[in-house]
Every structure is written in structure tokens, then in C-alpha cells.
C-alpha positions as protocol buffer text, in pm:
chain_id: "A"
residue {
  index: 1
  type: UNK
  ca { x: 24035 y: 22484 z: 17434 }
}
residue {
  index: 2
  type: UNK
  ca { x: 24300 y: 22414 z: 17697 }
}
residue {
  index: 3
  type: UNK
  ca { x: 24588 y: 22187 z: 17612 }
}
residue {
  index: 4
  type: UNK
  ca { x: 24515 y: 21827 z: 17703 }
}
residue {
  index: 5
  type: UNK
  ca { x: 24138 y: 21852 z: 17681 }
}
residue {
  index: 6
  type: UNK
  ca { x: 24120 y: 21660 z: 17353 }
}
residue {
  index: 7
  type: UNK
  ca { x: 24268 y: 21349 z: 17520 }
}
residue {
  index: 8
  type: UNK
  ca { x: 24112 y: 21393 z: 17864 }
}
residue {
  index: 9
  type: UNK
  ca { x: 23919 y: 21087 z: 17992 }
}
residue {
  index: 10
  type: UNK
  ca { x: 23620 y: 21315 z: 18048 }
}
residue {
  index: 11
  type: UNK
  ca { x: 23606 y: 21405 z: 17680 }
}
residue {
  index: 12
  type: UNK
  ca { x: 23652 y: 21045 z: 17574 }
}
residue {
  index: 13
  type: UNK
  ca { x: 23365 y: 20943 z: 17801 }
}
residue {
  index: 14
  type: UNK
  ca { x: 23148 y: 21219 z: 17651 }
}
residue {
  index: 15
  type: UNK
  ca { x: 23216 y: 21090 z: 17300 }
}
residue {
  index: 16
  type: UNK
  ca { x: 23131 y: 20736 z: 17403 }
}
residue {
  index: 17
  type: UNK
  ca { x: 22809 y: 20839 z: 17580 }
}
residue {
  index: 18
  type: UNK
  ca { x: 22688 y: 21034 z: 17277 }
}
residue {
  index: 19
  type: UNK
  ca { x: 22809 y: 20782 z: 17020 }
}
residue {
  index: 20
  type: UNK
  ca { x: 23027 y: 21036 z: 16838 }
}
residue {
  index: 21
  type: UNK
  ca { x: 23394 y: 21057 z: 16747 }
}
residue {
  index: 22
  type: UNK
  ca { x: 23652 y: 21228 z: 16965 }
}
residue {
  index: 23
  type: UNK
  ca { x: 23689 y: 21489 z: 16691 }
}
residue {
  index: 24
  type: UNK
  ca { x: 23315 y: 21568 z: 16711 }
}
residue {
  index: 25
  type: UNK
  ca { x: 23329 y: 21577 z: 17091 }
}
residue {
  index: 26
  type: UNK
  ca { x: 23611 y: 21833 z: 17077 }
}
residue {
  index: 27
  type: UNK
  ca { x: 23402 y: 22052 z: 16848 }
}
residue {
  index: 28
  type: UNK
  ca { x: 23096 y: 22013 z: 17069 }
}
residue {
  index: 29
  type: UNK
  ca { x: 23280 y: 22118 z: 17384 }
}
residue {
  index: 30
  type: UNK
  ca { x: 23447 y: 22407 z: 17204 }
}
residue {
  index: 31
  type: UNK
  ca { x: 23108 y: 22534 z: 17084 }
}
residue {
  index: 32
  type: UNK
  ca { x: 22972 y: 22500 z: 17436 }
}
residue {
  index: 33
  type: UNK
  ca { x: 23258 y: 22704 z: 17589 }
}
residue {
  index: 34
  type: UNK
  ca { x: 23221 y: 22973 z: 17322 }
}
residue {
  index: 35
  type: UNK
  ca { x: 22850 y: 23002 z: 17397 }
}
residue {
  index: 36
  type: UNK
  ca { x: 22910 y: 23022 z: 17771 }
}
residue {
  index: 37
  type: UNK
  ca { x: 23187 y: 23279 z: 17732 }
}
residue {
  index: 38
  type: UNK
  ca { x: 22965 y: 23513 z: 17533 }
}
residue {
  index: 39
  type: UNK
  ca { x: 22621 y: 23461 z: 17683 }
}
residue {
  index: 40
  type: UNK
  ca { x: 22678 y: 23324 z: 18034 }
}
residue {
  index: 41
  type: UNK
  ca { x: 23019 y: 23460 z: 18139 }
}
residue {
  index: 42
  type: UNK
  ca { x: 22959 y: 23375 z: 18504 }
}
residue {
  index: 43
  type: UNK
  ca { x: 22931 y: 23008 z: 18405 }
}
residue {
  index: 44
  type: UNK
  ca { x: 22557 y: 22985 z: 18480 }
}
residue {
  index: 45
  type: UNK
  ca { x: 22468 y: 22782 z: 18172 }
}
residue {
  index: 46
  type: UNK
  ca { x: 22147 y: 22672 z: 18345 }
}
residue {
  index: 47
  type: UNK
  ca { x: 21991 y: 23002 z: 18243 }
}
residue {
  index: 48
  type: UNK
  ca { x: 21935 y: 22827 z: 17910 }
}
residue {
  index: 49
  type: UNK
  ca { x: 21698 y: 22536 z: 17863 }
}
residue {
  index: 50
  type: UNK
  ca { x: 21828 y: 22196 z: 17757 }
}
residue {
  index: 51
  type: UNK
  ca { x: 21696 y: 22264 z: 17408 }
}
residue {
  index: 52
  type: UNK
  ca { x: 21880 y: 22597 z: 17389 }
}
residue {
  index: 53
  type: UNK
  ca { x: 22202 y: 22429 z: 17501 }
}
residue {
  index: 54
  type: UNK
  ca { x: 22156 y: 22171 z: 17226 }
}
residue {
  index: 55
  type: UNK
  ca { x: 22104 y: 22443 z: 16967 }
}
residue {
  index: 56
  type: UNK
  ca { x: 22421 y: 22620 z: 17084 }
}
residue {
  index: 57
  type: UNK
  ca { x: 22635 y: 22314 z: 17007 }
}
residue {
  index: 58
  type: UNK
  ca { x: 22451 y: 22203 z: 16692 }
}
residue {
  index: 59
  type: UNK
  ca { x: 22301 y: 21897 z: 16862 }
}
residue {
  index: 60
  type: UNK
  ca { x: 21951 y: 21762 z: 16774 }
}
residue {
  index: 61
  type: UNK
  ca { x: 21701 y: 21945 z: 16995 }
}
residue {
  index: 62
  type: UNK
  ca { x: 21481 y: 21639 z: 17036 }
}
residue {
  index: 63
  type: UNK
  ca { x: 21780 y: 21462 z: 17195 }
}
residue {
  index: 64
  type: UNK
  ca { x: 21877 y: 21752 z: 17423 }
}
residue {
  index: 65
  type: UNK
  ca { x: 21828 y: 21557 z: 17747 }
}
residue {
  index: 66
  type: UNK
  ca { x: 22079 y: 21294 z: 17635 }
}
residue {
  index: 67
  type: UNK
  ca { x: 22332 y: 21567 z: 17562 }
}
residue {
  index: 68
  type: UNK
  ca { x: 22292 y: 21736 z: 17901 }
}
residue {
  index: 69
  type: UNK
  ca { x: 22302 y: 21401 z: 18081 }
}
residue {
  index: 70
  type: UNK
  ca { x: 22628 y: 21310 z: 17905 }
}
residue {
  index: 71
  type: UNK
  ca { x: 22783 y: 21648 z: 17991 }
}
residue {
  index: 72
  type: UNK
  ca { x: 22686 y: 21593 z: 18356 }
}
residue {
  index: 73
  type: UNK
  ca { x: 22803 y: 21231 z: 18385 }
}
residue {
  index: 74
  type: UNK
  ca { x: 23117 y: 21218 z: 18172 }
}
residue {
  index: 75
  type: UNK
  ca { x: 23341 y: 21276 z: 18473 }
}
residue {
  index: 76
  type: UNK
  ca { x: 23266 y: 20927 z: 18602 }
}
residue {
  index: 77
  type: UNK
  ca { x: 23137 y: 20808 z: 18936 }
}
residue {
  index: 78
  type: UNK
  ca { x: 23195 y: 21059 z: 19212 }
}
residue {
  index: 79
  type: UNK
  ca { x: 23340 y: 21319 z: 18973 }
}
residue {
  index: 80
  type: UNK
  ca { x: 23193 y: 21619 z: 18797 }
}
residue {
  index: 81
  type: UNK
  ca { x: 23145 y: 21630 z: 18421 }
}
residue {
  index: 82
  type: UNK
  ca { x: 23189 y: 21934 z: 18202 }
}
residue {
  index: 83
  type: UNK
  ca { x: 22883 y: 22080 z: 18374 }
}
residue {
  index: 84
  type: UNK
  ca { x: 22723 y: 22018 z: 18713 }
}
residue {
  index: 85
  type: UNK
  ca { x: 22388 y: 22072 z: 18880 }
}
residue {
  index: 86
  type: UNK
  ca { x: 22322 y: 22378 z: 19093 }
}
residue {
  index: 87
  type: UNK
  ca { x: 22032 y: 22471 z: 19320 }
}
residue {
  index: 88
  type: UNK
  ca { x: 22084 y: 22838 z: 19245 }
}
residue {
  index: 89
  type: UNK
  ca { x: 22148 y: 22820 z: 18868 }
}
residue {
  index: 90
  type: UNK
  ca { x: 22012 y: 22476 z: 18765 }
}
residue {
  index: 91
  type: UNK
  ca { x: 22335 y: 22400 z: 18575 }
}
residue {
  index: 92
  type: UNK
  ca { x: 22682 y: 22555 z: 18593 }
}
residue {
  index: 93
  type: UNK
  ca { x: 23007 y: 22491 z: 18407 }
}
residue {
  index: 94
  type: UNK
  ca { x: 23243 y: 22287 z: 18624 }
}
residue {
  index: 95
  type: UNK
  ca { x: 23540 y: 22495 z: 18749 }
}
residue {
  index: 96
  type: UNK
  ca { x: 23456 y: 22779 z: 18507 }
}
residue {
  index: 97
  type: UNK
  ca { x: 23629 y: 23051 z: 18718 }
}
residue {
  index: 98
  type: UNK
  ca { x: 23954 y: 22856 z: 18683 }
}
residue {
  index: 99
  type: UNK
  ca { x: 23919 y: 22765 z: 18315 }
}
residue {
  index: 100
  type: UNK
  ca { x: 23746 y: 23070 z: 18163 }
}
residue {
  index: 101
  type: UNK
  ca { x: 23942 y: 23253 z: 17891 }
}
residue {
  index: 102
  type: UNK
  ca { x: 24123 y: 23570 z: 17986 }
}
residue {
  index: 103
  type: UNK
  ca { x: 23877 y: 23795 z: 17803 }
}
residue {
  index: 104
  type: UNK
  ca { x: 23596 y: 23642 z: 18010 }
}
residue {
  index: 105
  type: UNK
  ca { x: 23788 y: 23705 z: 18334 }
}
residue {
  index: 106
  type: UNK
  ca { x: 23837 y: 24067 z: 18238 }
}
residue {
  index: 107
  type: UNK
  ca { x: 23470 y: 24106 z: 18150 }
}
residue {
  index: 108
  type: UNK
  ca { x: 23360 y: 23950 z: 18481 }
}
residue {
  index: 109
  type: UNK
  ca { x: 23591 y: 24184 z: 18670 }
}
residue {
  index: 110
  type: UNK
  ca { x: 23489 y: 24489 z: 18467 }
}
residue {
  index: 111
  type: UNK
  ca { x: 23115 y: 24424 z: 18500 }
}
residue {
  index: 112
  type: UNK
  ca { x: 23149 y: 24301 z: 18859 }
}
residue {
  index: 113
  type: UNK
  ca { x: 22977 y: 23976 z: 18780 }
}
residue {
  index: 114
  type: UNK
  ca { x: 22964 y: 23707 z: 19050 }
}
residue {
  index: 115
  type: UNK
  ca { x: 23092 y: 23367 z: 18938 }
}
residue {
  index: 116
  type: UNK
  ca { x: 22837 y: 23084 z: 18943 }
}
residue {
  index: 117
  type: UNK
  ca { x: 22975 y: 22858 z: 19215 }
}
residue {
  index: 118
  type: UNK
  ca { x: 22897 y: 22498 z: 19319 }
}
residue {
  index: 119
  type: UNK
  ca { x: 22649 y: 22455 z: 19601 }
}
residue {
  index: 120
  type: UNK
  ca { x: 22922 y: 22334 z: 19839 }
}
residue {
  index: 121
  type: UNK
  ca { x: 23172 y: 22607 z: 19751 }
}
residue {
  index: 122
  type: UNK
  ca { x: 23311 y: 22807 z: 20043 }
}
residue {
  index: 123
  type: UNK
  ca { x: 23475 y: 23143 z: 20001 }
}
residue {
  index: 124
  type: UNK
  ca { x: 23834 y: 23168 z: 20124 }
}
residue {
  index: 125
  type: UNK
  ca { x: 23861 y: 23354 z: 20451 }
}
residue {
  index: 126
  type: UNK
  ca { x: 23922 y: 23728 z: 20449 }
}
residue {
  index: 127
  type: UNK
  ca { x: 24159 y: 23700 z: 20746 }
}
residue {
  index: 128
  type: UNK
  ca { x: 24383 y: 23908 z: 20965 }
}
residue {
  index: 129
  type: UNK
  ca { x: 24237 y: 24043 z: 21284 }
}
residue {
  index: 130
  type: UNK
  ca { x: 24539 y: 24256 z: 21370 }
}
residue {
  index: 131
  type: UNK
  ca { x: 24450 y: 24557 z: 21159 }
}
residue {
  index: 132
  type: UNK
  ca { x: 24736 y: 24479 z: 20921 }
}
residue {
  index: 133
  type: UNK
  ca { x: 24549 y: 24283 z: 20655 }
}
residue {
  index: 134
  type: UNK
  ca { x: 24769 y: 24236 z: 20344 }
}
residue {
  index: 135
  type: UNK
  ca { x: 24671 y: 24419 z: 20030 }
}
residue {
  index: 136
  type: UNK
  ca { x: 24574 y: 24102 z: 19843 }
}
residue {
  index: 137
  type: UNK
  ca { x: 24240 y: 23987 z: 19711 }
}
residue {
  index: 138
  type: UNK
  ca { x: 24087 y: 23697 z: 19902 }
}
residue {
  index: 139
  type: UNK
  ca { x: 23936 y: 23533 z: 19593 }
}
residue {
  index: 140
  type: UNK
  ca { x: 24108 y: 23250 z: 19407 }
}
residue {
  index: 141
  type: UNK
  ca { x: 23900 y: 23323 z: 19097 }
}
residue {
  index: 142
  type: UNK
  ca { x: 24144 y: 23577 z: 18953 }
}
residue {
  index: 143
  type: UNK
  ca { x: 24494 y: 23424 z: 18953 }
}
residue {
  index: 144
  type: UNK
  ca { x: 24781 y: 23669 z: 18946 }
}
residue {
  index: 145
  type: UNK
  ca { x: 25036 y: 23660 z: 18668 }
}
residue {
  index: 146
  type: UNK
  ca { x: 25406 y: 23704 z: 18729 }
}
residue {
  index: 147
  type: UNK
  ca { x: 25565 y: 23762 z: 19067 }
}
residue {
  index: 148
  type: UNK
  ca { x: 25360 y: 23831 z: 19375 }
}
residue {
  index: 149
  type: UNK
  ca { x: 25393 y: 24187 z: 19490 }
}
residue {
  index: 150
  type: UNK
  ca { x: 25498 y: 24243 z: 19851 }
}
residue {
  index: 151
  type: UNK
  ca { x: 25215 y: 24326 z: 20087 }
}
residue {
  index: 152
  type: UNK
  ca { x: 25385 y: 24636 z: 20222 }
}
residue {
  index: 153
  type: UNK
  ca { x: 25227 y: 24952 z: 20095 }
}
residue {
  index: 154
  type: UNK
  ca { x: 25202 y: 25315 z: 20188 }
}
residue {
  index: 155
  type: UNK
  ca { x: 24873 y: 25414 z: 20356 }
}
residue {
  index: 156
  type: UNK
  ca { x: 24616 y: 25545 z: 20115 }
}
residue {
  index: 157
  type: UNK
  ca { x: 24374 y: 25830 z: 20189 }
}
residue {
  index: 158
  type: UNK
  ca { x: 24116 y: 25568 z: 20288 }
}
residue {
  index: 159
  type: UNK
  ca { x: 24358 y: 25400 z: 20534 }
}
residue {
  index: 160
  type: UNK
  ca { x: 24409 y: 25041 z: 20416 }
}
residue {
  index: 161
  type: UNK
  ca { x: 24235 y: 24779 z: 20626 }
}
residue {
  index: 162
  type: UNK
  ca { x: 23998 y: 25024 z: 20791 }
}
residue {
  index: 163
  type: UNK
  ca { x: 23729 y: 25022 z: 20523 }
}
residue {
  index: 164
  type: UNK
  ca { x: 23728 y: 25391 z: 20437 }
}
residue {
  index: 165
  type: UNK
  ca { x: 23557 y: 25681 z: 20617 }
}
residue {
  index: 166
  type: UNK
  ca { x: 23337 y: 25595 z: 20912 }
}
residue {
  index: 167
  type: UNK
  ca { x: 22967 y: 25685 z: 20872 }
}
residue {
  index: 168
  type: UNK
  ca { x: 22842 y: 25938 z: 21123 }
}
residue {
  index: 169
  type: UNK
  ca { x: 22592 y: 25827 z: 21388 }
}
residue {
  index: 170
  type: UNK
  ca { x: 22298 y: 25991 z: 21211 }
}
residue {
  index: 171
  type: UNK
  ca { x: 22366 y: 25809 z: 20885 }
}
residue {
  index: 172
  type: UNK
  ca { x: 22399 y: 25478 z: 21071 }
}
residue {
  index: 173
  type: UNK
  ca { x: 22068 y: 25540 z: 21243 }
}
residue {
  index: 174
  type: UNK
  ca { x: 21902 y: 25622 z: 20911 }
}
residue {
  index: 175
  type: UNK
  ca { x: 22050 y: 25310 z: 20754 }
}
residue {
  index: 176
  type: UNK
  ca { x: 21927 y: 25093 z: 21041 }
}
residue {
  index: 177
  type: UNK
  ca { x: 21579 y: 25237 z: 20997 }
}
residue {
  index: 178
  type: UNK
  ca { x: 21596 y: 25160 z: 20627 }
}
residue {
  index: 179
  type: UNK
  ca { x: 21721 y: 24811 z: 20706 }
}
residue {
  index: 180
  type: UNK
  ca { x: 21418 y: 24749 z: 20925 }
}
residue {
  index: 181
  type: UNK
  ca { x: 21203 y: 24844 z: 20627 }
}
residue {
  index: 182
  type: UNK
  ca { x: 21420 y: 24636 z: 20393 }
}
residue {
  index: 183
  type: UNK
  ca { x: 21501 y: 24936 z: 20175 }
}
residue {
  index: 184
  type: UNK
  ca { x: 21866 y: 25028 z: 20225 }
}
residue {
  index: 185
  type: UNK
  ca { x: 21995 y: 25210 z: 19916 }
}
residue {
  index: 186
  type: UNK
  ca { x: 22368 y: 25273 z: 19900 }
}
residue {
  index: 187
  type: UNK
  ca { x: 22451 y: 25295 z: 19530 }
}
residue {
  index: 188
  type: UNK
  ca { x: 22682 y: 25586 z: 19454 }
}
residue {
  index: 189
  type: UNK
  ca { x: 22456 y: 25689 z: 19168 }
}
residue {
  index: 190
  type: UNK
  ca { x: 22144 y: 25658 z: 19381 }
}
residue {
  index: 191
  type: UNK
  ca { x: 22015 y: 25371 z: 19168 }
}
residue {
  index: 192
  type: UNK
  ca { x: 21936 y: 25031 z: 19321 }
}
residue {
  index: 193
  type: UNK
  ca { x: 22200 y: 24761 z: 19272 }
}
residue {
  index: 194
  type: UNK
  ca { x: 22115 y: 24486 z: 19025 }
}
residue {
  index: 195
  type: UNK
  ca { x: 22068 y: 24133 z: 19153 }
}
residue {
  index: 196
  type: UNK
  ca { x: 22044 y: 23996 z: 19508 }
}
residue {
  index: 197
  type: UNK
  ca { x: 22420 y: 23952 z: 19555 }
}
residue {
  index: 198
  type: UNK
  ca { x: 22495 y: 24305 z: 19438 }
}
residue {
  index: 199
  type: UNK
  ca { x: 22224 y: 24445 z: 19664 }
}
residue {
  index: 200
  type: UNK
  ca { x: 22359 y: 24273 z: 19975 }
}
residue {
  index: 201
  type: UNK
  ca { x: 22716 y: 24371 z: 19886 }
}
residue {
  index: 202
  type: UNK
  ca { x: 22613 y: 24736 z: 19858 }
}
residue {
  index: 203
  type: UNK
  ca { x: 22439 y: 24725 z: 20194 }
}
residue {
  index: 204
  type: UNK
  ca { x: 22742 y: 24571 z: 20363 }
}
residue {
  index: 205
  type: UNK
  ca { x: 22973 y: 24822 z: 20196 }
}
residue {
  index: 206
  type: UNK
  ca { x: 22770 y: 25114 z: 20333 }
}
residue {
  index: 207
  type: UNK
  ca { x: 22867 y: 25010 z: 20686 }
}
residue {
  index: 208
  type: UNK
  ca { x: 23202 y: 24835 z: 20646 }
}
residue {
  index: 209
  type: UNK
  ca { x: 23385 y: 24999 z: 20356 }
}
residue {
  index: 210
  type: UNK
  ca { x: 23210 y: 25294 z: 20188 }
}
residue {
  index: 211
  type: UNK
  ca { x: 23335 y: 25339 z: 19834 }
}
residue {
  index: 212
  type: UNK
  ca { x: 23505 y: 24999 z: 19813 }
}
residue {
  index: 213
  type: UNK
  ca { x: 23275 y: 24869 z: 19539 }
}
residue {
  index: 214
  type: UNK
  ca { x: 23332 y: 25177 z: 19325 }
}
residue {
  index: 215
  type: UNK
  ca { x: 23703 y: 25227 z: 19380 }
}
residue {
  index: 216
  type: UNK
  ca { x: 24005 y: 25115 z: 19179 }
}
residue {
  index: 217
  type: UNK
  ca { x: 24269 y: 25109 z: 19452 }
}
residue {
  index: 218
  type: UNK
  ca { x: 24429 y: 24781 z: 19557 }
}
residue {
  index: 219
  type: UNK
  ca { x: 24286 y: 24796 z: 19908 }
}
residue {
  index: 220
  type: UNK
  ca { x: 23943 y: 24885 z: 19773 }
}
residue {
  index: 221
  type: UNK
  ca { x: 23954 y: 24587 z: 19537 }
}
residue {
  index: 222
  type: UNK
  ca { x: 24054 y: 24360 z: 19826 }
}
residue {
  index: 223
  type: UNK
  ca { x: 23770 y: 24490 z: 20043 }
}
residue {
  index: 224
  type: UNK
  ca { x: 23525 y: 24460 z: 19752 }
}
residue {
  index: 225
  type: UNK
  ca { x: 23622 y: 24096 z: 19700 }
}
residue {
  index: 226
  type: UNK
  ca { x: 23546 y: 24015 z: 20063 }
}
residue {
  index: 227
  type: UNK
  ca { x: 23215 y: 24203 z: 20048 }
}
residue {
  index: 228
  type: UNK
  ca { x: 23103 y: 24015 z: 19739 }
}
residue {
  index: 229
  type: UNK
  ca { x: 23201 y: 23678 z: 19885 }
}
residue {
  index: 230
  type: UNK
  ca { x: 22998 y: 23741 z: 20199 }
}
residue {
  index: 231
  type: UNK
  ca { x: 22710 y: 23872 z: 19991 }
}
residue {
  index: 232
  type: UNK
  ca { x: 22712 y: 23565 z: 19764 }
}
residue {
  index: 233
  type: UNK
  ca { x: 22649 y: 23348 z: 20071 }
}
residue {
  index: 234
  type: UNK
  ca { x: 22396 y: 23578 z: 20238 }
}
residue {
  index: 235
  type: UNK
  ca { x: 22195 y: 23638 z: 19921 }
}
residue {
  index: 236
  type: UNK
  ca { x: 22124 y: 23264 z: 19887 }
}
residue {
  index: 237
  type: UNK
  ca { x: 22059 y: 23214 z: 20258 }
}
residue {
  index: 238
  type: UNK
  ca { x: 21757 y: 23291 z: 20477 }
}
residue {
  index: 239
  type: UNK
  ca { x: 21642 y: 23651 z: 20516 }
}
residue {
  index: 240
  type: UNK
  ca { x: 21706 y: 23631 z: 20890 }
}
residue {
  index: 241
  type: UNK
  ca { x: 22076 y: 23567 z: 20829 }
}
residue {
  index: 242
  type: UNK
  ca { x: 22100 y: 23869 z: 20597 }
}
residue {
  index: 243
  type: UNK
  ca { x: 21930 y: 24097 z: 20849 }
}
residue {
  index: 244
  type: UNK
  ca { x: 22153 y: 23971 z: 21131 }
}
residue {
  index: 245
  type: UNK
  ca { x: 22468 y: 24026 z: 20926 }
}
residue {
  index: 246
  type: UNK
  ca { x: 22363 y: 24375 z: 20818 }
}
residue {
  index: 247
  type: UNK
  ca { x: 22276 y: 24467 z: 21176 }
}
residue {
  index: 248
  type: UNK
  ca { x: 22621 y: 24349 z: 21286 }
}
residue {
  index: 249
  type: UNK
  ca { x: 22783 y: 24555 z: 21010 }
}
residue {
  index: 250
  type: UNK
  ca { x: 22590 y: 24861 z: 21129 }
}
residue {
  index: 251
  type: UNK
  ca { x: 22699 y: 24793 z: 21487 }
}
residue {
  index: 252
  type: UNK
  ca { x: 23065 y: 24783 z: 21381 }
}
residue {
  index: 253
  type: UNK
  ca { x: 23023 y: 25105 z: 21181 }
}
residue {
  index: 254
  type: UNK
  ca { x: 22891 y: 25285 z: 21489 }
}
residue {
  index: 255
  type: UNK
  ca { x: 23163 y: 25152 z: 21722 }
}
residue {
  index: 256
  type: UNK
  ca { x: 23451 y: 25403 z: 21727 }
}
residue {
  index: 257
  type: UNK
  ca { x: 23679 y: 25150 z: 21897 }
}
residue {
  index: 258
  type: UNK
  ca { x: 23680 y: 24923 z: 21589 }
}
residue {
  index: 259
  type: UNK
  ca { x: 23976 y: 25016 z: 21370 }
}
residue {
  index: 260
  type: UNK
  ca { x: 23936 y: 24749 z: 21102 }
}
residue {
  index: 261
  type: UNK
  ca { x: 23571 y: 24687 z: 21026 }
}
residue {
  index: 262
  type: UNK
  ca { x: 23635 y: 24441 z: 20742 }
}
residue {
  index: 263
  type: UNK
  ca { x: 23856 y: 24222 z: 20963 }
}
residue {
  index: 264
  type: UNK
  ca { x: 23617 y: 24246 z: 21258 }
}
residue {
  index: 265
  type: UNK
  ca { x: 23320 y: 24149 z: 21043 }
}
residue {
  index: 266
  type: UNK
  ca { x: 23520 y: 23861 z: 20892 }
}
residue {
  index: 267
  type: UNK
  ca { x: 23590 y: 23720 z: 21239 }
}
residue {
  index: 268
  type: UNK
  ca { x: 23226 y: 23757 z: 21341 }
}
residue {
  index: 269
  type: UNK
  ca { x: 23094 y: 23604 z: 21018 }
}
residue {
  index: 270
  type: UNK
  ca { x: 23325 y: 23302 z: 21039 }
}
residue {
  index: 271
  type: UNK
  ca { x: 23245 y: 23246 z: 21405 }
}
residue {
  index: 272
  type: UNK
  ca { x: 22869 y: 23269 z: 21357 }
}
residue {
  index: 273
  type: UNK
  ca { x: 22816 y: 23098 z: 21022 }
}
residue {
  index: 274
  type: UNK
  ca { x: 23133 y: 22904 z: 20949 }
}
residue {
  index: 275
  type: UNK
  ca { x: 23096 y: 22790 z: 20587 }
}
residue {
  index: 276
  type: UNK
  ca { x: 22745 y: 22913 z: 20510 }
}
residue {
  index: 277
  type: UNK
  ca { x: 22482 y: 23133 z: 20678 }
}
């Protein structure tokens, strides 16, 4: 548990709402975080029923609704509690990407899990339209430790900022045909990507930055972060928005005059959809 949590007004309100001592409230929240870290690392605690959440923190199952209500409301009027409601996940842990333990962050990064975000969350822009996009990740979910490295770097074989090798015209045509059928498959292993966000990210990567989702280079990680952020919005939006975005990505892939497909797509996406598709 983070320093200061045991005396935080939110925890005191939780104890009062449940009629328990502060000591018991500390234990309850600690059990909840441990359960989330191991079984819902993205923070999507709503995958469990209220009764299952109660069992995880040793709370009476027949009083599970009271527990969940207290966890939702302990932040006070106009503020989030320890958890919050979500259209996509039912319930999510409030600010979990910022407060998750380091071993959870590493697991999320290793397994390429998408954080469960609030409904009104907007991804930071993946900016720079000049073709000189800095080699930094555009997600705030993984804070850097120590000093920030300078953005200057020697060009890699995939040419930083240009999204890797450009697909040939035949492969773009085949991909567009597959897109029309809704069956684009771009996994390096040939297997379909798991989950709607991963599927959309793979489709975007095929046009904008081939190999970015499977690479370990700094530029590839930066491109992959942008791809996943766009995909997280498109996957929860209407099918028409996904098809339009994928068609635009294919158009950029086929245009030899576009030097930085990631930056060009970022500008188009922001101009067309703004916050959400």
C-alpha cells in the first residue's frame, strides 16, 4: 500500500460507510489491491461479480452490494472512490495505471495488456508532423525512472518515425480486400490476435508500422504505444469508425509520398475524431 493511504480521507470514508475500523479498512483495501494485481492486472475488477469481490477481501457475500457501493462512493461528491464504474468493464480500479505495483507494470508491458481506462479517458497525442518524432512513448501509463534520455538517436534499420518497411501495392490491395470482408490477419505467427483492441492494433500496424508490435527497439515501442492507444478507442467505437480508420491507414501505406505514416495517421485521426471515434 502506498504511503499516506492509511490516513487518506477516502479510506476514512470507506471505514465509516462500512462501519469498520481504519485498521480493518486498510486490510480490506490491501486485499483488494492484491487480488487485482494477480487476477485483473489491467485494473478491470468488474470482470468479477460483486460476490466474488467480497470473497476476495473476506467480506460477507450477502452484503457484497454494500461493499461495492462504499468502494465507489468513498471519494465523496464529485470524486471517484477506490473503484469506479465503466461501460466497457463494469467496474475498474481508479487510477490503477498510476498506482499499480512495479511487478504489475512489468507484467502488463510484457503481456501487452491494455489498461482498463475510465470512459472519459483520452489518449495523449502521438504528435510531430515533421517526420522527426522523438523516440519517446506517448503513454503516461509507464513513468520513466531516472533522467530522461535525449531524443536524438541514430537511425535504425527501420528508419525511426517512418513505421518500418512500406508494404508493396499487391499486399495493400490484398489487405484492403480482406478488410472489406472483415478478416485482416497480420499476426507475425499467423494466429489471430486476442481481444478486440489487439485485433485492431494488428490491423493498423500492418499498414502503418509493420513489426512495431513485435519489436523491442525504442522506436518500435513508441510506435506500438500509439497503435494500441488508437486501437483502444476504435475497438470500443462503432464499426464504421474502425473501417474508416483502417481504410485511411491503407491509403497512407500505398502513398509513396508519405514519409512518416504514424505521424500522418495521428494528424488525420485527431482531426477527424478528436477525443473519441
